[in-house]
C-alpha positions in Angstrom: -71.3 -35.9 -4.1 -73.2 -32.6 -5.0 -71.7 -29.5 -3.4 -74.0 -26.9 -2.1 -73.8 -23.4 -3.6 -71.8 -21.1 -1.3 -74.8 -19.0 -0.2 -76.7 -22.1 0.9 -73.6 -23.5 2.7 -73.1 -20.2 4.6 -76.8 -20.0 5.5 -76.8 -23.6 6.8 -73.7 -23.0 8.9 -75.0 -19.7 10.2 -78.3 -21.3 11.2 -76.4 -24.0 13.1 -74.3 -21.5 14.9 -77.3 -19.4 15.8 -78.6 -22.5 17.6 -75.4 -23.0 19.4 -74.3 -26.0 17.3 -70.9 -26.9 15.8 -71.2 -27.5 12.1 -69.2 -30.0 10.2 -69.2 -30.4 6.4 -68.6 -33.6 4.4 -65.7 -33.0 2.0 -63.3 -35.0 0.0 -61.3 -32.3 -1.9 -59.2 -29.4 -0.9 -61.4 -26.8 -2.7 -64.5 -28.1 -0.9 -62.7 -28.1 2.4 -61.5 -24.6 2.0 -65.0 -23.4 0.9 -66.5 -25.1 4.0 -64.0 -23.5 6.3 -64.3 -20.1 4.7 -68.1 -20.3 5.1 -67.6 -20.9 8.8 -67.6 -24.7 9.3 -66.2 -26.0 12.6 -65.1 -29.4 11.2 -64.5 -31.5 8.2 -65.9 -35.0 7.9 -63.7 -37.2 5.7 -61.4 -34.2 5.1 -59.4 -34.4 2.0 -59.3 -37.9 0.6 -59.3 -38.0 -3.2 -56.2 -36.0 -3.8 -52.9 -35.1 -2.0 -53.3 -32.3 0.5 -50.8 -29.8 -1.0 -52.4 -26.5 0.2 -50.5 -25.8 3.4 -52.5 -22.6 4.0 -55.6 -24.9 4.3 -53.8 -26.7 7.2 -52.9 -23.2 8.7 -56.6 -22.2 8.4 -57.6 -25.4 10.3 -55.2 -24.6 13.1 -56.2 -20.9 13.2 -59.9 -21.7 13.6 -59.6 -24.8 15.8 -61.2 -27.0 13.2 -61.7 -30.7 13.8 -60.6 -33.1 11.1 -62.6 -36.4 11.2 -61.2 -38.9 8.7 -63.1 -41.9 7.6 -60.3 -44.1 6.5 -62.4 -47.3 6.7 -64.4 -45.9 3.7 -61.7 -43.7 2.1 -58.6 -45.9 2.5 -59.1 -46.9 -1.2 -57.8 -43.5 -2.0 -54.0 -43.6 -1.8 -53.9 -40.0 -0.4 -56.3 -40.4 2.5 -53.7 -41.8 5.0 -51.0 -39.3 4.0 -53.4 -36.4 4.3 -54.4 -37.5 7.8 -50.8 -37.8 8.8 -50.1 -34.3 7.5 -52.9 -32.7 9.5 -52.2 -34.7 12.6 -48.4 -33.8 12.5 -49.3 -30.2 12.1 -51.4 -30.3 15.3 -54.9 -30.1 13.8 -57.5 -31.5 16.2 -58.5 -35.0 15.0 -61.6 -36.8 16.0 -62.6 -40.4 15.3 -66.2 -41.5 14.6 -67.6 -40.4 11.3 -70.0 -42.8 9.6 -69.6 -45.6 12.3 -73.3 -46.3 11.9 -73.0 -47.6 8.4 -71.0 -50.0 6.4 -69.9 -53.6 7.0 -70.1 -55.5 10.2 -71.7 -54.8 13.5 -72.5 -51.3 14.7 -69.3 -49.8 15.9 -67.0 -52.4 14.2 -66.0 -49.7 11.8 -64.6 -47.7 14.7 -62.2 -50.5 15.5 -61.1 -50.7 11.9 -60.8 -46.9 11.8 -58.5 -46.9 14.9 -56.2 -49.4 13.2 -56.1 -47.5 10.0 -55.4 -44.2 11.8 -52.3 -45.9 13.4 -51.3 -47.3 10.0 -51.5 -43.7 8.7 -48.9 -42.6 11.2 -50.8 -41.6 14.3 -49.6 -43.1 17.5 -52.0 -45.4 19.4 -52.2 -42.7 22.1 -53.2 -40.0 19.6 -55.9 -42.3 18.2 -57.3 -43.0 21.6 -57.4 -39.2 22.2 -59.2 -38.8 18.9 -61.8 -41.3 19.9 -62.3 -39.8 23.3 -61.6 -36.2 24.0 -61.4 -35.3 20.3 -64.8 -36.8 19.6 -66.3 -35.3 22.8 -65.0 -31.8 21.8 -66.3 -32.1 18.3 -69.8 -33.1 19.6 -69.7 -30.4 22.3 -70.0 -33.0 25.0 -68.0 -31.8 28.0 -69.4 -34.6 30.1 -67.5 -37.2 27.9 -64.0 -37.8 26.7 -62.0 -37.9 30.0 -62.1 -39.7 33.3 -62.7 -37.0 35.9 -65.1 -36.1 38.7 -68.5 -34.9 37.3 -68.1 -36.7 34.0 -70.0 -39.7 32.8 -68.3 -42.9 33.9 -68.2 -44.6 30.5 -65.2 -46.9 30.3 -63.9 -49.8 28.2 -61.8 -52.2 30.3 -59.4 -54.1 28.1 -57.3 -57.2 28.6 -54.3 -55.6 27.0 -52.7 -52.2 26.6 -54.0 -50.3 23.5 -51.2 -47.8 23.7 -48.8 -50.6 22.9 -51.1 -52.2 20.2 -54.3 -50.4 19.1 -55.6 -53.8 18.1 -56.1 -54.4 21.8 -59.3 -52.5 21.5 -60.7 -55.7 20.2 -59.9 -57.6 23.5 -62.7 -56.4 25.7 -63.1 -57.3 29.3 -65.8 -55.0 30.5 -67.9 -52.0 29.5 -69.1 -49.5 32.1 -71.8 -47.1 31.0 -72.5 -44.1 33.2 -71.0 -45.9 36.2 -72.9 -49.1 35.7 -71.5 -52.4 34.5 -73.0 -53.1 31.1 -70.9 -55.9 29.7 -68.8 -58.3 31.7 -66.6 -60.8 29.7 -64.3 -61.7 32.6 
């Protein structure tokens, strides 16, 4: 992956911010992650995957700036440090979102998200933390206040499952119904 020169990275981030957008940067190494954050990025896609996350000041910087860390374990799980690094940032309290690169890869659209959820639990996050990463965490990262929680005035997008995903994240695969914007979209009852 080719890294942008710092001046171009800063210019891209500033342009996004001028347009009211949150800016995330694809990274895999600590040095690239630090450079992105120091240039003003709001989030890291993939995070640090190809080496152990040993720079604790990088985690402090993520916390200070409210950075969102979006791992992509379904791609990066081949790197032995990817899971440990996710566990480190999650345990430190860094905002974690789920959803990067769900449009590509193997299987049906979105199938990678189910695999990602399982891998995030295998990395040490609780099922409840993973569900939050896939709902409110993703909504916050995408600046979508209408999504992520069940509350008056929000979109009524719901998955109704046959089992409790807080007990077993694999229950996300046992779908009963999908409700999109208050309308029944899928009914497997």
